C-alpha positions in Angstrom: 0.0 0.0 0.0 1.3 3.4 -1.0 0.1 6.4 1.0 0.0 10.1 0.0 0.4 13.0 2.5 -0.5 16.6 1.9 1.1 19.0 4.4 -1.5 21.8 4.7 -1.3 22.9 8.3 0.9 26.0 8.2 -0.2 29.5 9.1 1.3 31.1 6.0 2.6 34.1 7.8 4.7 35.3 4.8 1.6 35.0 2.6 -0.5 37.0 4.9 -3.6 34.8 4.6 -4.6 31.2 4.8 -3.0 30.2 1.5 -4.4 26.7 1.5 -7.7 28.3 0.7 -6.6 30.8 -1.9 -8.1 30.0 -5.3 -5.7 28.9 -8.0 -7.1 27.8 -11.4 -10.6 27.6 -9.9 -9.9 25.6 -6.7 -8.3 26.0 -3.4 -4.5 25.8 -3.5 -4.3 22.7 -1.3 -6.8 20.9 -3.5 -4.2 20.6 -6.3 -1.9 18.3 -4.2 -4.9 16.1 -3.2 -6.1 15.8 -6.8 -2.5 14.9 -7.9 -2.2 12.1 -5.3 -5.7 10.8 -6.2 -4.9 10.9 -9.9 -1.6 9.0 -9.3 -3.5 6.2 -7.7 -2.2 6.2 -4.1 -4.1 3.9 -1.8 -4.8 6.4 1.0 -4.5 10.2 1.3 -3.9 12.0 4.6 -4.2 15.8 4.6 -2.7 17.4 7.6 -4.5 20.6 8.7 -3.8 22.9 11.6 -4.1 26.7 11.1 -7.8 27.4 10.5 -8.3 23.7 10.2 -12.1 23.8 10.1 -12.2 26.3 7.3 -9.5 24.4 5.3 -11.3 21.0 5.8 -14.7 22.5 4.7 -13.1 24.0 1.5 -11.3 20.8 0.4 -12.8 17.8 -1.4 -11.3 14.4 -0.4 -11.6 11.3 -2.5 -13.0 8.1 -0.8 -9.5 7.1 0.3 -8.8 10.5 1.9 -9.0 11.8 5.4 -8.0 14.8 7.5 -5.6 14.7 10.4 -5.4 17.8 12.6 -2.0 18.8 13.9 -2.4 20.8 17.2 1.3 21.6 17.2 1.4 23.0 13.6 2.9 26.3 14.9 6.1 24.4 15.8 6.8 23.8 12.1 6.5 21.4 9.3 8.1 18.5 11.1 5.2 18.2 13.5 2.8 17.9 10.6 4.9 15.2 9.0 4.9 13.3 12.3 1.1 13.7 12.6 0.6 12.2 9.1 3.1 9.3 9.5 1.6 8.3 12.9 -1.9 8.2 11.3 -1.0 6.1 8.2 -2.4 2.6 7.7 -0.5 -0.3 9.3 -0.2 -1.6 5.7 1.5 1.5 4.3 4.8 0.6 2.7 5.7 4.1 1.6 4.3 7.7 1.7 4.6 10.4 -1.0 4.9 13.7 0.8 3.5 16.8 -1.0 3.2 20.4 0.1 -0.1 22.2 -0.2 1.7 25.2 -1.8 3.3 23.6 -4.8 0.4 23.1 -7.2 2.5 22.3 -10.2 3.6 18.8 -9.1 2.0 16.3 -11.4 0.7 12.8 -11.1 3.4 11.6 -13.5 6.1 12.8 -10.9 4.2 11.0 -8.1 4.0 7.8 -10.3 7.8 8.1 -11.0 8.4 8.1 -7.2 6.2 5.1 -6.7 7.7 3.2 -9.6 11.2 3.8 -8.4 10.3 2.8 -4.9 8.6 -0.4 -6.0 11.6 -1.3 -8.2 14.4 -0.7 -5.6 12.7 -0.4 -2.2 15.0 2.5 -1.3 14.4 4.2 2.1 13.8 7.5 0.4 13.1 8.3 -3.2 13.2 12.0 -4.3 12.4 13.8 -7.5 15.5 15.7 -8.8 14.5 18.6 -11.0 17.1 20.3 -13.1 17.3 23.1 -10.5 17.0 21.1 -7.3 15.2 18.6 -5.2 11.5 18.0 -5.2 8.8 15.8 -3.6 9.9 12.6 -1.9 8.5 9.2 -1.0 9.5 7.9 2.4 9.5 4.2 3.1 8.0 2.7 6.2 11.6 2.0 7.3 12.1 5.7 8.0 8.7 6.6 9.4 9.8 6.5 13.0 12.9 8.6 12.4 11.0 11.1 10.3 8.3 11.3 13.0 10.9 12.5 15.5 12.1 15.5 13.5 11.6 19.0 14.9 11.1 22.5 13.5 10.2 23.8 10.1 12.3 21.3 8.1 10.1 18.4 7.1 11.9 15.4 5.6 14.8 17.5 4.3 16.7 17.1 7.5 16.3 13.4 7.4 17.7 13.3 3.8 20.5 15.6 4.6 21.6 13.5 7.6 21.3 10.2 5.6 22.2 11.0 1.9 23.0 7.3 1.4 19.3 6.5 1.9 18.2 8.7 -1.0 17.6 7.5 -4.5 16.9 10.3 -6.9 14.6 10.2 -9.9 15.8 12.8 -12.5 13.2 14.7 -14.4 14.2 16.9 -17.3 12.6 20.2 -16.2 12.7 22.8 -13.5 10.8 22.5 -10.2 7.2 23.9 -10.2 6.8 27.2 -8.4 6.1 27.4 -4.7 3.5 29.8 -3.4 5.1 31.9 -0.6 3.5 35.3 -1.3 0.4 36.5 -3.2 2.6 37.7 -6.1 3.7 34.1 -6.7 0.2 33.5 -8.1 0.2 36.4 -10.4 0.1 35.6 -14.1 0.0 31.8 -13.5 
């Protein structure tokens, strides 16, 4: 079983509003990550909410295999949201694709590439390598416990930095999709 995680709990202080709810191409920003995971065919989807959780949950549409997990510690950083998701995954989960709610350009093809690489080699971590840097990752069950003990606003990056030998990269021939950190990041897109 392959799980999908959407980290959508942040307070978006740099953005100045609850960016998970900002409309982009006709739907809330966080909905793009959910739809990408569903389209890629993951077996379960866990969406971690925190800041304005009730409003975010009402605005998002989950597929049948999706559910929300609230992170009461979301203000401590991304690592607590990752831990909340990993602790809530099915006992049958073999690996989890981790997507951010503010990177709507990640495609189902990239998610499938992560899953295919994981299923072929069973690496502890599989990460997309764009031409200009790293992208989304799939964490294997083997690293859930360690990833669940990270702290701060680092997510799985700290885990990969401390164990580069665990990381298998999947090269893609294009630049990383844009992140939404400020309202102007959505202009003309």
